[in-house]
C-alpha positions in Angstrom: 65.7 129.5 94.3 68.6 131.9 94.7 71.4 131.6 97.2 72.3 135.0 98.3 74.9 136.0 100.8 78.1 134.5 99.5 79.9 135.4 96.3 80.5 131.7 95.6 76.8 130.9 95.5 76.0 133.9 93.4 78.7 132.9 91.0 77.2 129.4 90.7 73.8 130.8 89.9 74.9 133.2 87.2 74.1 132.0 83.7 72.1 128.9 84.8 68.4 128.5 84.5 66.4 126.6 87.1 66.0 123.7 84.7 69.8 123.5 84.2 70.4 123.4 87.9 67.7 120.8 88.4 69.3 118.6 85.7 72.7 119.2 87.3 71.4 118.2 90.7 69.8 115.1 89.2 73.0 114.1 87.5 74.9 114.5 90.7 72.3 112.4 92.5 72.7 109.7 89.8 76.4 109.9 90.1 76.1 109.4 93.8 73.9 106.3 93.2 76.3 104.9 90.7 79.2 105.4 93.1 77.2 103.6 95.9 76.7 100.6 93.5 80.4 100.6 92.6 81.4 100.6 96.2 78.9 97.8 97.1 80.2 95.7 94.2 83.8 96.3 95.2 83.1 95.2 98.8 81.1 92.1 97.6 84.0 91.1 95.3 86.6 91.6 98.1 84.6 89.5 100.6 84.0 86.8 97.9 87.7 86.6 97.1 88.6 86.4 100.8 86.1 83.6 101.4 87.3 81.6 98.3 91.0 81.9 99.2 90.5 81.0 102.9 91.8 77.5 103.5 89.2 75.0 104.6 86.2 76.6 102.9 86.7 75.3 99.4 89.5 72.7 99.8 88.9 68.9 100.0 86.2 68.5 97.3 88.2 66.8 94.5 86.0 65.5 91.7 87.3 63.2 89.0 85.4 62.1 85.9 86.0 60.5 82.6 87.7 62.6 80.0 85.3 61.8 77.1 81.6 62.3 77.8 80.4 62.1 74.2 80.4 59.1 72.0 79.4 58.6 68.4 75.8 57.8 67.6 74.9 54.2 68.3 77.7 53.6 70.9 77.0 53.2 74.5 78.0 56.1 76.6 79.0 55.8 80.3 80.3 58.3 82.7 82.2 57.4 85.8 82.5 60.1 88.5 84.1 59.9 92.0 84.6 62.5 94.6 86.1 62.7 98.1 85.3 65.2 100.8 87.6 66.2 103.5 
């Protein structure tokens, strides 16, 4: 597969075997896939941060519970938990 007609394409083909060009093309495709994943993760993180910082979506769920949840062996353990919504 030779690209003839432009000096730039001829220059790209000089000194490269078909296997090297195939590997280079595969690497560029992999890089493109990696960039797509990075862009998707960035968008997901941006939307998540926006939703968490928006007032009303996460406010109003205050939970309180006892400080000590563990007791020594043989002691009775109790946990008191209260919450309010709204």
